TORVEXFI-398354 format. One line per field, with one value per residue (C-alpha): residue number from 0; x, y, z. Coordinates in Angstrom, 3 decimals, padded with zeros to 6 digits. Layout:
BEGIN
resi <- NUM; ...
u <- X; ...
v <- Y; ...
w <- Z; ...
***
This chain:
BEGIN
resi <- 0; 1; 2; 3; 4; 5; 6; 7; 8; 9; 10; 11; 12; 13; 14; 15; 16; 17; 18; 19; 20; 21; 22; 23; 24; 25; 26; 27; 28; 29; 30; 31; 32; 33; 34; 35; 36; 37; 38; 39; 40; 41; 42; 43; 44; 45; 46; 47; 48; 49; 50; 51; 52; 53; 54; 55; 56; 57; 58; 59; 60; 61; 62; 63; 64; 65; 66; 67; 68; 69; 70; 71; 72; 73; 74; 75; 76; 77; 78; 79; 80; 81; 82; 83; 84; 85; 86; 87; 88; 89; 90; 91; 92; 93; 94; 95; 96; 97; 98; 99; 100; 101; 102; 103; 104; 105; 106; 107; 108; 109; 110; 111; 112; 113; 114; 115; 116; 117; 118; 119; 120; 121; 122; 123; 124; 125; 126; 127; 128; 129; 130; 131; 132; 133; 134; 135; 136; 137; 138; 139; 140; 141; 142; 143; 144; 145; 146; 147; 148; 149; 150; 151; 152; 153; 154; 155; 156; 157; 158; 159; 160; 161; 162; 163; 164; 165; 166; 167; 168; 169; 170; 171; 172; 173; 174; 175; 176; 177; 178; 179; 180; 181; 182; 183; 184; 185; 186; 187; 188; 189; 190; 191; 192; 193; 194; 195; 196; 197; 198; 199; 200; 201; 202; 203; 204; 205; 206; 207; 208; 209; 210; 211; 212; 213; 214; 215; 216; 217; 218; 219; 220; 221; 222; 223; 224; 225; 226; 227; 228; 229; 230; 231; 232; 233; 234; 235; 236; 237; 238; 239; 240; 241; 242; 243; 244; 245; 246; 247; 248; 249; 250; 251; 252; 253; 254; 255; 256; 257; 258; 259; 260; 261; 262; 263; 264; 265; 266; 267; 268; 269; 270; 271; 272; 273; 274; 275; 276; 277; 278; 279; 280; 281; 282; 283; 284; 285; 286
u <- 004.686; 006.780; 006.904; 010.040; 010.375; 012.077; 014.473; 012.869; 011.100; 007.562; 007.343; 011.010; 012.066; 013.264; 009.826; 008.060; 010.247; 009.678; 005.890; 005.858; 007.237; 005.089; 001.446; 000.665; -002.229; -003.749; -003.632; -005.987; -009.182; -008.635; -007.346; -010.544; -012.858; -013.681; -012.260; -014.514; -011.401; -009.188; -009.625; -007.335; -006.251; -005.493; -003.333; -001.620; -000.786; 000.565; 002.800; 004.279; 004.709; 002.000; -000.069; 001.008; 000.297; -002.596; -001.436; -002.161; -005.283; -006.377; -008.075; -004.923; -002.665; -004.954; -004.857; -001.059; -000.829; -003.280; -001.796; 001.186; -001.048; -003.516; -000.804; 000.747; -002.694; -003.537; -000.225; -000.798; -004.418; -003.663; -000.148; 001.405; 004.199; 002.815; 005.262; 005.159; 006.675; 006.984; 006.403; 006.907; 005.170; 007.448; 006.894; 005.255; 007.959; 005.721; 003.188; 003.869; 002.116; 003.041; 001.576; 000.546; 001.594; 002.833; 003.791; 006.133; 003.293; 002.908; -000.478; -001.217; -002.886; -004.550; -005.369; -007.988; -008.676; -011.232; -014.655; -016.538; -014.954; -015.250; -019.008; -019.184; -016.930; -019.413; -021.928; -019.437; -018.806; -015.455; -015.726; -015.150; -012.112; -010.474; -011.413; -009.518; -006.462; -006.689; -006.991; -003.802; -002.047; -003.101; -001.943; 001.454; 001.854; 000.586; -001.912; -005.584; -006.839; -006.237; -007.072; -008.947; -008.638; -010.726; -009.463; -010.735; -009.392; -008.601; -012.259; -013.591; -012.227; -013.510; -011.711; -012.969; -011.409; -011.381; -010.978; -009.033; -011.176; -009.396; -012.075; -011.508; -007.733; -007.916; -009.729; -007.349; -004.294; -005.733; -006.508; -003.211; -001.276; -003.211; -002.512; 001.189; 001.504; -000.216; 002.507; 005.299; 003.809; 002.759; -000.879; -003.439; -006.509; -009.914; -011.332; -014.521; -017.312; -015.469; -012.553; -014.645; -015.409; -019.058; -019.407; -022.535; -021.155; -023.452; -020.413; -018.832; -022.110; -022.254; -018.799; -019.470; -022.636; -020.649; -018.029; -020.732; -022.109; -018.615; -017.842; -020.915; -020.004; -016.428; -017.684; -019.795; -016.865; -014.477; -016.882; -017.188; -013.383; -012.845; -015.458; -013.808; -010.337; -011.501; -013.152; -010.050; -007.675; -009.925; -010.002; -006.185; -006.078; -004.269; -001.169; 000.703; -000.845; -001.033; -004.056; -005.474; -002.476; -002.708; -000.342; -001.755; 001.312; 001.200; 003.054; 004.079; 005.404; 006.953; 005.026; 005.820; 008.424; 006.779; 009.430; 007.602; 008.395; 012.173; 013.668; 016.976; 015.183; 013.386; 016.096; 016.884; 015.405; 013.863; 012.504; 015.748; 015.199; 011.643; 010.990; 009.164; 005.499; 002.883; -000.624; -003.634; -007.408; -009.993; -013.510; -016.310; -020.030; -022.074; -025.033
v <- 023.982; 021.185; 018.148; 016.529; 012.948; 010.912; 008.115; 005.621; 002.306; 001.871; -000.821; -000.517; 000.150; 003.609; 004.326; 003.119; 005.319; 008.341; 007.842; 007.840; 011.402; 012.819; 013.414; 011.086; 011.044; 008.016; 009.903; 012.627; 010.583; 009.815; 013.340; 014.812; 012.250; 010.593; 007.123; 004.272; 002.305; 004.670; 007.778; 010.794; 009.728; 006.176; 007.644; 009.973; 007.029; 005.031; 007.911; 008.273; 004.536; 004.101; 001.785; -000.981; -000.185; -002.105; -005.502; -006.461; -008.590; -010.752; -007.807; -005.681; -008.492; -009.192; -005.496; -005.457; -008.544; -007.227; -003.715; -004.788; -006.687; -003.793; -001.210; -003.342; -003.913; -000.189; 000.749; -001.780; -000.751; 002.973; 002.782; 004.742; 004.379; 004.728; 003.680; 003.890; 006.965; 008.697; 012.453; 015.215; 018.542; 021.227; 023.628; 021.673; 019.230; 017.172; 016.420; 013.379; 010.867; 007.354; 006.984; 003.747; 005.410; 008.596; 008.909; 011.182; 013.656; 014.038; 012.307; 010.182; 006.813; 005.330; 001.609; -000.059; -003.786; -004.379; -005.800; -003.218; -000.193; -001.958; -002.311; 001.426; 002.229; 000.439; 003.079; 005.855; 006.389; 006.924; 006.577; 009.794; 008.409; 007.588; 010.983; 012.674; 010.544; 011.507; 015.216; 015.086; 013.177; 015.757; 018.578; 016.955; 016.125; 019.575; 018.152; 018.812; 015.255; 011.724; 008.373; 006.099; 002.532; -000.140; -003.561; -007.066; -008.622; -007.848; -008.332; -006.593; -003.086; 000.478; 003.751; 006.969; 010.418; 012.530; 016.298; 018.394; 020.117; 023.225; 023.997; 020.586; 021.012; 024.324; 022.572; 019.623; 021.853; 023.480; 020.117; 018.534; 021.446; 021.156; 017.429; 017.849; 020.401; 017.904; 015.387; 017.895; 019.253; 015.829; 016.899; 014.175; 014.923; 014.865; 011.349; 010.704; 008.131; 005.714; 005.577; 003.936; 000.214; -000.335; -003.073; -004.673; -006.942; -007.318; -007.726; -004.546; -002.641; -003.824; -002.448; 000.807; 001.373; 000.811; 003.292; 005.902; 005.519; 005.680; 008.790; 010.546; 009.547; 010.774; 014.090; 014.637; 013.710; 015.977; 018.904; 018.181; 017.874; 021.249; 022.976; 021.624; 022.651; 026.204; 026.455; 025.151; 027.482; 030.439; 029.445; 029.204; 032.807; 031.618; 030.685; 027.371; 025.679; 022.415; 020.952; 017.520; 015.711; 017.511; 020.092; 022.661; 023.846; 027.011; 026.450; 028.823; 027.566; 029.361; 029.636; 027.332; 028.408; 029.260; 027.785; 028.935; 032.548; 031.986; 033.312; 031.486; 028.121; 028.695; 027.050; 024.284; 020.804; 020.089; 016.706; 014.919; 016.042; 014.690; 011.694; 008.595; 008.933; 007.593; 006.291; 007.071; 006.763; 009.477; 008.385; 010.592; 010.070; 010.568; 012.829
w <- -019.971; -021.447; -019.115; -017.753; -018.996; -016.266; -017.135; -014.814; -015.348; -014.103; -011.434; -010.417; -006.822; -007.860; -009.328; -006.168; -003.959; -006.189; -006.177; -002.380; -002.405; -005.197; -006.026; -008.931; -011.386; -009.637; -006.315; -007.511; -007.079; -003.350; -002.706; -004.176; -002.599; -005.933; -005.298; -004.144; -003.168; -001.173; 000.969; 001.383; 004.872; 003.675; 000.898; 003.397; 005.652; 002.700; 001.584; 005.070; 005.641; 008.296; 006.108; 003.773; 000.108; -001.388; -002.591; -006.175; -006.482; -009.400; -011.104; -010.909; -012.077; -015.025; -015.949; -015.858; -018.068; -020.635; -020.742; -022.862; -025.282; -025.484; -026.223; -028.977; -030.499; -030.325; -031.990; -034.739; -035.269; -035.475; -036.930; -034.083; -031.525; -027.989; -025.268; -021.437; -019.822; -016.453; -016.560; -014.046; -014.506; -015.891; -012.987; -010.154; -009.087; -006.798; -009.567; -011.765; -014.013; -015.095; -018.566; -020.235; -023.456; -025.086; -028.775; -030.706; -031.244; -027.469; -027.446; -024.396; -023.940; -020.851; -020.945; -018.764; -018.874; -016.105; -016.904; -014.851; -016.509; -019.893; -019.476; -018.781; -021.753; -024.024; -022.901; -023.570; -019.854; -018.141; -014.323; -012.398; -010.605; -013.951; -015.391; -012.553; -013.368; -017.049; -016.263; -014.192; -016.977; -019.563; -017.300; -016.713; -020.422; -021.502; -023.957; -024.731; -025.203; -023.993; -025.557; -023.147; -024.453; -022.731; -023.776; -023.118; -026.313; -029.948; -030.827; -027.708; -027.170; -026.956; -027.705; -026.125; -026.448; -023.278; -023.503; -021.059; -018.407; -017.140; -014.540; -012.975; -013.226; -011.332; -008.466; -008.700; -008.293; -005.175; -003.537; -004.621; -003.127; 000.146; 000.309; -000.468; 002.345; 004.654; 003.782; 004.337; 007.573; 008.849; 009.131; 008.325; 006.187; 007.823; 008.040; 006.083; 006.576; 004.289; 006.754; 009.466; 009.453; 010.326; 012.994; 014.445; 017.180; 020.209; 022.453; 021.090; 021.547; 025.164; 026.003; 024.145; 026.189; 029.391; 028.104; 027.441; 030.970; 032.464; 030.416; 031.818; 035.372; 034.874; 033.497; 036.618; 038.856; 036.908; 037.280; 040.995; 041.273; 039.566; 041.747; 044.892; 043.668; 042.931; 046.360; 048.192; 046.287; 047.133; 050.833; 050.748; 049.437; 046.268; 048.287; 048.643; 051.656; 053.594; 055.380; 056.287; 054.776; 051.402; 049.979; 047.587; 045.671; 043.600; 040.315; 037.541; 034.231; 031.323; 028.052; 025.125; 022.576; 019.233; 016.955; 013.826; 014.727; 015.005; 011.763; 012.314; 012.151; 008.835; 006.718; 009.205; 008.755; 012.157; 011.072; 011.977; 015.576; 015.740; 018.006; 016.768; 015.850; 018.225; 017.555; 019.699; 019.359; 019.948; 020.933; 019.555; 020.036; 016.858; 017.600
***
């Protein structure tokens, strides 16, 4: 399926806004649990504006500076015409890729300039999280190969050719679709171990132990409270009653409206009627 080439400049405000609404090639690694830097829930929060996007560090800024030099050098070395481009898949509107380069033949180029990935490239290795990015790029561009160019200088660069992996792409499409529906339906992904900051503060441990003890005491009291309530209601013959300064009021409430079953609401955007989001914390003991 021929891709849609978008007339948009990478790094522009328009590009940033578009990326927040789409699944991009760089999103695939966190979505599939392959990124050592970002989890699916962190990405979900970024997309919906609950978390600030990662700020560029020295490594990222160096990569951006070298990318232009690397592309020009690659074009000169191979007598070709790679140029940056933003693609959207021909059928899946929410799937897009920002390419470091695509030429007139439709071949695609991915440039990496970090020292860590460069050391791996010298061994013929492309990190898994970059492979996932390349597979999405190849799928969006409808091509069978991608050039992976690791560049540290004109006299220190490695070119690897990565083939398309349709088995991986099939899995990728399933997970990308799930994640996109989570964005649309405002349903967060399941948190993984990487989402939790490990802490070893003695003071924090002290308060957590007190919380655990309090939780157990509350559980016992809640069970006792429920037993007493059931006994009192039974003694009152399930009728509203008053005794010893306490009123036991019988209450009946209507069931909740299942809005998803109302056909007339299917084409109505209910999001504009939603109140502001709230944040809460759930405490869970690890067995």
